[in-house]
VMD Tcl script that draws the C-alpha trace (Angstrom):
set ca {
  {20.77 -28.47 -11.73}
  {18.98 -27.95 -8.46}
  {17.80 -24.39 -8.01}
  {18.85 -24.27 -4.36}
  {22.06 -26.31 -4.62}
  {24.22 -23.39 -3.39}
  {22.29 -23.13 -0.11}
  {23.19 -26.35 1.74}
  {23.99 -24.53 4.96}
  {20.49 -23.11 4.96}
  {19.31 -26.44 6.31}
  {20.81 -25.40 9.64}
  {18.05 -22.84 9.83}
  {15.47 -25.58 10.11}
  {17.10 -27.00 13.25}
  {15.44 -24.10 15.04}
  {11.97 -25.49 14.41}
  {11.80 -26.95 17.91}
  {12.40 -23.49 19.33}
  {9.81 -22.01 17.03}
  {7.23 -24.50 18.29}
  {8.16 -23.71 21.87}
  {7.60 -20.03 21.17}
  {4.30 -20.93 19.62}
  {3.25 -22.42 22.96}
  {4.16 -19.08 24.54}
  {1.83 -17.29 22.16}
  {-1.00 -19.66 23.08}
  {-0.27 -18.83 26.72}
  {-0.46 -15.13 25.92}
  {-3.81 -15.63 24.22}
  {-5.04 -17.58 27.23}
  {-3.81 -14.96 29.64}
  {-5.43 -12.20 27.60}
  {-8.74 -14.01 27.68}
  {-8.49 -14.56 31.43}
  {-7.60 -10.91 31.96}
  {-10.77 -9.92 30.14}
  {-12.83 -12.19 32.39}
  {-11.20 -11.22 35.72}
  {-11.85 -7.92 37.53}
  {-8.83 -5.66 37.44}
  {-7.25 -5.06 40.85}
  {-3.97 -3.49 39.72}
  {-4.18 0.18 38.73}
  {-0.71 0.57 37.22}
  {0.76 -2.54 35.61}
  {4.47 -2.70 34.78}
  {3.78 -2.56 31.05}
  {2.18 0.86 31.47}
  {5.31 2.16 33.13}
  {7.38 0.78 30.21}
  {5.08 2.42 27.64}
  {5.37 5.81 29.42}
  {9.16 5.73 29.86}
  {11.20 8.32 28.00}
  {13.07 7.26 24.83}
  {16.70 6.26 25.26}
  {19.32 8.88 24.60}
  {21.86 8.59 21.79}
  {25.55 9.42 22.18}
  {26.43 12.97 23.13}
  {27.15 14.10 19.58}
  {23.67 12.94 18.40}
  {20.26 14.45 18.82}
  {16.64 13.35 18.51}
  {14.64 14.98 15.71}
  {11.42 14.50 13.74}
  {10.32 15.24 10.19}
  {6.99 15.12 8.40}
  {7.31 12.91 5.34}
  {4.58 11.38 3.14}
  {2.08 12.97 5.52}
  {3.40 11.22 8.66}
  {5.89 12.01 11.38}
  {9.21 10.10 11.30}
  {11.48 10.17 14.33}
  {15.23 9.86 13.86}
  {18.56 10.53 15.55}
  {21.35 12.31 13.75}
  {24.99 13.13 14.47}
  {28.56 13.01 13.26}
  {30.29 14.59 10.30}
  {31.00 13.68 6.70}
  {28.98 11.98 4.00}
  {25.52 10.74 5.08}
  {25.08 7.16 6.23}
  {21.48 6.05 6.81}
  {20.93 3.05 9.14}
  {17.54 1.27 8.98}
  {16.56 -1.04 11.83}
  {14.40 -4.15 11.72}
  {11.71 -5.95 13.69}
  {12.15 -6.38 17.44}
  {14.36 -3.33 17.63}
  {14.30 0.39 16.78}
  {16.92 3.03 15.97}
  {18.67 2.13 19.25}
  {19.92 -1.12 17.71}
  {22.75 0.97 16.19}
  {23.69 2.78 19.43}
  {26.89 0.80 20.00}
  {28.12 1.68 16.53}
  {27.18 5.36 16.45}
  {30.28 6.78 18.20}
  {32.76 5.22 15.74}
  {30.62 5.58 12.64}
  {30.05 9.27 13.42}
  {33.79 9.93 13.19}
  {33.51 9.28 9.46}
  {29.89 9.94 8.51}
  {26.88 12.02 9.30}
  {24.78 9.17 10.63}
  {20.97 9.19 10.37}
  {19.07 6.42 12.18}
  {15.28 6.65 11.79}
  {12.45 4.77 13.44}
  {10.42 3.15 10.70}
  {6.79 4.07 10.39}
  {4.92 1.86 12.85}
  {7.23 1.87 15.89}
  {8.57 4.11 18.64}
  {8.12 7.83 18.15}
  {7.31 7.56 14.44}
  {3.66 7.63 13.41}
  {1.61 4.47 13.00}
  {-0.78 5.02 10.10}
  {-3.26 2.45 8.92}
  {-1.43 1.76 5.65}
  {1.83 2.29 3.81}
  {3.78 -0.71 5.20}
  {4.92 -2.03 1.84}
  {8.65 -1.55 1.63}
  {8.55 0.75 -1.40}
  {6.46 3.20 0.58}
  {8.59 2.83 3.70}
  {11.67 3.47 1.56}
  {10.03 6.60 0.21}
  {9.64 7.78 3.82}
  {13.40 7.59 4.25}
  {14.09 9.12 0.85}
  {11.93 12.12 1.62}
  {13.64 12.52 4.99}
  {17.04 12.47 3.28}
  {15.86 15.09 0.80}
  {14.57 17.32 3.59}
  {17.99 17.09 5.26}
  {19.52 18.35 2.01}
  {21.46 15.24 0.93}
  {21.61 14.15 -2.70}
  {23.54 10.88 -2.26}
  {23.80 8.59 0.74}
  {25.36 5.37 1.97}
  {22.74 2.97 3.28}
  {22.54 -0.07 5.56}
  {19.50 -2.04 6.66}
  {18.97 -5.01 8.98}
  {16.02 -7.43 8.97}
  {12.94 -5.49 7.83}
  {15.38 -2.64 7.32}
  {17.21 -4.81 4.73}
  {13.97 -4.95 2.72}
  {13.51 -1.18 3.03}
  {17.13 -0.54 2.08}
  {16.78 -2.69 -1.02}
  {13.54 -0.93 -2.04}
  {15.33 2.41 -1.55}
  {18.37 1.41 -3.65}
  {16.15 -0.13 -6.37}
  {13.95 2.96 -6.65}
  {16.55 5.65 -6.10}
  {19.72 3.99 -7.31}
  {21.33 7.19 -8.58}
  {21.22 8.61 -5.03}
  {22.92 5.63 -3.28}
  {26.70 5.30 -3.19}
  {26.83 1.92 -1.42}
  {24.31 -0.33 0.36}
  {24.76 -3.02 3.04}
  {22.06 -5.67 3.39}
  {22.26 -7.24 6.84}
  {20.92 -10.64 7.88}
  {17.55 -11.10 6.25}
  {16.17 -11.74 2.78}
  {13.91 -10.24 0.12}
  {10.22 -11.18 -0.28}
  {9.54 -12.78 -3.63}
  {13.19 -13.43 -4.51}
  {13.51 -17.15 -5.08}
  {14.55 -19.81 -4.30}
  {15.34 -18.73 -0.74}
  {12.19 -16.76 -0.04}
  {9.81 -19.74 -0.14}
  {12.18 -21.83 1.98}
  {12.35 -19.24 4.74}
  {8.65 -18.37 4.56}
  {7.80 -22.02 4.98}
  {10.01 -22.39 8.07}
  {9.53 -19.01 9.74}
  {6.04 -19.55 11.15}
  {6.08 -16.13 12.80}
  {5.74 -14.50 9.39}
  {2.18 -15.76 9.40}
  {1.40 -14.92 12.98}
  {2.81 -11.39 12.69}
  {0.72 -10.68 9.61}
  {-2.50 -11.96 11.23}
  {-4.80 -8.96 11.98}
  {-5.52 -10.13 15.55}
  {-1.87 -10.56 16.54}
  {-1.36 -6.96 17.67}
  {-4.23 -7.16 20.12}
  {-2.93 -10.50 21.48}
  {0.55 -9.09 22.18}
  {-0.60 -5.64 23.35}
  {0.29 -5.11 27.01}
  {2.64 -8.11 26.94}
  {5.40 -6.67 24.81}
  {8.08 -7.61 27.32}
  {7.03 -11.26 27.50}
  {6.68 -11.42 23.75}
  {9.98 -9.83 22.76}
  {12.16 -11.45 25.41}
  {10.88 -14.86 24.30}
  {11.11 -14.05 20.58}
  {14.65 -12.67 20.48}
  {16.31 -16.03 21.29}
  {14.34 -17.82 18.54}
  {16.54 -16.31 15.84}
  {19.62 -15.50 17.91}
  {22.68 -17.56 18.77}
  {24.55 -15.71 21.53}
  {22.86 -15.96 24.88}
  {21.50 -12.62 26.18}
  {23.13 -10.40 23.49}
  {21.25 -7.24 24.55}
  {22.16 -5.10 27.54}
  {19.35 -4.33 30.04}
  {19.23 -0.82 28.59}
  {18.85 -2.11 25.03}
  {16.12 -4.59 26.02}
  {14.23 -1.87 27.92}
  {14.37 0.57 24.96}
  {13.24 -2.04 22.41}
  {10.36 -3.13 24.65}
  {9.37 0.54 25.23}
  {9.35 1.29 21.51}
  {6.89 -1.52 20.80}
  {4.81 -0.80 23.91}
  {3.99 2.66 22.58}
  {0.29 2.80 21.72}
  {-0.27 0.95 18.44}
  {3.33 -0.25 18.20}
  {2.88 -3.99 17.92}
  {-0.17 -3.74 15.68}
  {1.63 -1.36 13.29}
  {4.97 -3.20 13.30}
  {3.24 -6.50 12.49}
  {1.91 -4.81 9.35}
  {5.47 -4.87 8.02}
  {4.92 -8.59 7.68}
  {1.38 -8.26 6.40}
  {2.79 -6.38 3.40}
  {5.12 -9.21 2.35}
  {2.86 -10.41 -0.48}
  {2.86 -6.94 -2.01}
  {6.60 -6.64 -1.39}
  {7.13 -9.90 -3.25}
  {5.21 -8.62 -6.28}
  {7.12 -5.38 -6.16}
  {10.51 -7.10 -5.89}
  {9.89 -9.37 -8.84}
  {9.59 -6.17 -10.91}
  {12.40 -4.27 -9.22}
  {14.92 -7.10 -9.54}
  {14.63 -7.03 -13.35}
  {17.04 -4.11 -13.17}
  {19.95 -5.17 -11.03}
  {21.56 -2.75 -8.58}
  {24.86 -1.37 -9.87}
  {26.27 0.20 -6.71}
  {28.57 -1.84 -4.43}
  {26.50 -4.08 -2.13}
  {27.70 -5.78 1.05}
  {25.84 -8.95 2.03}
  {26.40 -9.27 5.81}
  {24.97 -12.36 7.50}
  {25.37 -14.02 10.87}
  {27.27 -17.32 10.84}
  {24.24 -19.07 12.33}
  {21.64 -17.34 10.25}
  {21.70 -15.48 6.92}
  {25.39 -16.08 6.06}
  {24.21 -19.42 4.63}
  {22.42 -17.76 1.75}
  {22.61 -13.96 1.71}
  {25.52 -13.49 -0.73}
  {23.96 -15.65 -3.43}
  {20.53 -14.21 -2.67}
  {21.90 -10.70 -3.13}
  {23.51 -11.63 -6.44}
  {20.03 -12.18 -7.84}
  {19.31 -8.46 -7.42}
  {22.73 -6.80 -7.66}
  {25.80 -6.89 -9.92}
  {28.57 -5.89 -7.48}
  {28.26 -8.01 -4.34}
  {30.81 -8.63 -1.61}
  {30.31 -10.64 1.57}
  {30.80 -10.38 5.31}
  {30.15 -13.45 7.49}
  {29.74 -12.38 11.12}
  {31.45 -15.06 13.20}
  {29.57 -16.66 16.10}
  {26.44 -14.62 15.48}
  {22.82 -15.43 14.88}
  {20.33 -12.89 13.61}
  {21.11 -10.03 16.05}
  {24.51 -9.45 14.49}
  {25.08 -5.91 15.79}
  {24.78 -7.05 19.37}
  {26.13 -10.61 18.99}
  {29.44 -9.54 17.43}
  {29.60 -5.78 17.61}
  {33.33 -5.53 16.88}
  {33.23 -7.41 13.56}
  {30.09 -5.67 12.36}
  {31.65 -2.28 13.05}
  {34.95 -3.25 11.44}
  {33.37 -4.70 8.30}
  {30.87 -1.86 7.82}
  {33.63 0.73 8.10}
  {35.87 -1.17 5.71}
  {33.05 -1.37 3.18}
  {31.82 2.18 3.38}
  {35.26 3.80 3.61}
  {36.82 1.82 0.74}
  {37.46 3.91 -2.40}
}
mol new
graphics top color blue
foreach p $ca { graphics top sphere $p radius 0.5 }
foreach p [lrange $ca 0 end-1] q [lrange $ca 1 end] { graphics top cylinder $p $q radius 0.2 }
display resetview
């Protein structure tokens, strides 16, 4: 029996290789431009990127507020609002807490929603270490404890999926339900090696020099990266794009966020141990039709006992923006079900 026989649709993922290579050429251009900038006298005193980096953070809906907490010795920024049982939403790479903004009004009718910025991006601190997902999950757990909650519902997208799993695996008794959204878990085979071999950016992002290469060119970098793993053309509003770019243009943002990828080897070792004890709480595997839906349900069954599935129609990786209505509907159905 072939170990990956239940992932035939995953081959679609590899059709994006051409786009990956094209984006690689962009990175080479960024490197070249950076080198030229170092060699050329500066005549501009206030580049556009500086304005972006100094812009104020986006505002959440009216019934939400910005807040910060000191956890594990660092500052974590989050937004909070709504009423009811707590629902923690964990963003991924290329976005920040604002990725959930479209969903917050409806979700907050049923839950007290907490959407943090992970360590390394936006208004959260950017320490030198602690980017393994067990530690990042402990940041969120300590935040939840400070807010006075004993049990939560939890959802994570992309890197946030990895953090959400690490949270549920370490603090299972304090998680009612967990939704893993359009990504995969380091070290959990057979899918991990397939994706790692195709997703060249995993290597670039974990390279120590990558942050310096991208610094000051966050807009060019992100606007060219987003389509690489998306399907819907221009899924983000101008306001969303501006906020995501701003969050990574904060001093140290790209360098710190890339460390999420640099920790994958450690995450893989940790997950091999964590998955020996399968999650028992209900788990929703939510993947975009043109991305993780091909493998996420079966992938999740390797680490959890009670797995259901949501395939987001017509969506690539950025499922919240590419099909907002179905994501909202399916998340509510899952978290509100008795």
